[in-house]
C-alpha positions, 0 to 999 in steps of 0.5 A: 925614578927617572923624570924630567926636572925643572931647574929654576936657574941657568946651570952654573957651568953653562955658557948659554948667556955669554954675549947674549945680553938681556933676555926676557924668558928662560927655562931649563930642564934636567935629566940623568941617563946612563949612556956612552953617547957623546954630546953631539949624538945626545944633541942629535937625539934630542932634536929628532922631533916626533911627528906631532911636533912637526904638525904643531910647527906646520900650524905655527908656520902657516900663521906666522907667515901671514905676518911676515915672520921667518918660518924656516924649513925644517926638512930643508935645513935638517943636518945630522952629523957626528960633530957639530962645529961652530957655524954648522947646523945641529939638526936645524939650529945654528951652532954659535958656541961650544965647549967640551960638554955644551953645544949652544945653538941660536936663531935670530929673527926680527921679532925675537932671538933665542938660544938653546943649550945642550949641556952634558955633565958626565960621571962615568956612564951617568950623564946629567943633561940640561936643556936650557932656552933663552929668549930675547924679544926684539919688539912687541911682535916678539912678545905677542908671538911668544905668549901663545908659543910658550906653553907649547915650547915647554910641552915640547921640550919636556917631551923631548927629554922624556923620550930620551929617558925612554930610549935605550943605548 
């Protein structure tokens, strides 16, 4: 049965923690799908978020703008490409590192820094995809901000991977 699995450690072959230092939160989820798509196409597909997540982000942006946090502009910064080199935006996060089978994206703000990894281990047409997030709080505001966001983050990440499981080649 195809399902999203929670992983209780960062995948051993992931480079997500490289040069990040101490982090305060992480999660990692895994799925296995049959696809011929490459890592960049998989990354694009994962981060093409459904409308309900856009509504949640709009609510979040309205609230955090009041306390001076960076809200970004998803529509303005959305970048779809066949290949995401370091320094480019992969959909709407900045690519900070990559290998043949992993893309690391990150965003830093005054309240917290985060990294997200899409790691795709291919065995023939079966691809095991790990989606891992690391968060580092830069101050108390970061910790307070992420406390109510954390459950929504998990719901969104799991739903993105479930959607990928349902999509056909």
